[in-house]
Phi, psi and omega in degrees: 000135180280142177238121179300337177290338181262310186270345181100151186297315182297314180298317180298312182297315180293319179298317181290326177295318179294317178301316178297317179300312180294325177292320178298318179300313181301321179289341178273345189295327177293320179295318179297319181295320182277311188257339184090166185296329186295337182275354179283149171290165180299324179295318180291323176300320179294318177301315182295315181300311180295317180299318179296321178293320178300316178304316182288323180292337177293343181271069182282147182283112180271148178300318184291343180257010179307319184296322182275322184274333185078006177251141179294135177292154178223145173269128178237120181294160176301314180298323178291321180297313180295319179297323179295316179288329175294319178300316179299311182295331179278358179087008182290344179261003185301327183278350184264146181290149182306319184293341178291342181274346186284127177057043175250156180273295185248169177297328175296325176295322179297317180298315177299318179297317179299318178296319179299314181294318179300318181294324178292324181283342179268357178287000000 
């Protein structure tokens, strides 16, 4: 169990926010499976989109997995990790495609990847 007195208030708050988002998404999965995404409210659709981005953002490129993933490993500081998830919770990633969050280190890396993908699709 996390204790804000040990990990810090910001870390604790962001972690709990991410946990709640993922739990809310899990509770919507049955509705999605039966009725589809179209039957969700706009707020629920936003929850689903953010949760899926969080899931992808959790896949950071580790040094030890370079051989398997083909991606160069990155060191991401705790502060950068917390800031990235805070940005996701605050909706700063809503404009970026889901696939831009996969195997990125920092939120800034996500933005760069989204720009790269957008540039490729406009060619």
